[in-house]
Steps between C-alpha positions, in 0.01 A plus 500: 500500500865435428807574704751741355832322464814653364847376416649839578705564808437786737688764300320415176162505670577834665614650170183381326288651777676835478462510123135393495379716790760767572560638153134550407434662838798733468424586138136571578587724793743699287238544229230609746737746659604648169154530344317578824724798577343840531653845533452483878564135593638163390474145631772288659643193326583268792160496678324453168734216401454324834121530474499364146746226590276369777200494268693344212636227726149411613371499143781279371454255788126480435565429133766235570348316795129520418270366234165626373374796699832555677684527172241747374535704818879504453459627147265776616744600774785522249301676229295742709625496859866577445449810278232623737727450802782686325274794425362514855844462660631779277219725623534404867881535523530838328769756570419870462756709311 
């Protein structure tokens, strides 16, 4: 296993984290809200984005810090877990119209 080393300072690392985790989580939550809307209810963006962000962070860390089975698990979390979490969070945090 290798240690993750960066030449970026704190602001650069924070910006990279927001771009790599925050934007996909936010985009996915907006898409699930828009296309999961019914005539009687719709999902909420923030709880879905937070749920997806937590799962995406774990998946990225497994891919970066692991090798072999851990990397495969990280790929599965990113490919299957995050969309599934977005869908479930959209259903759980619904608002009736």
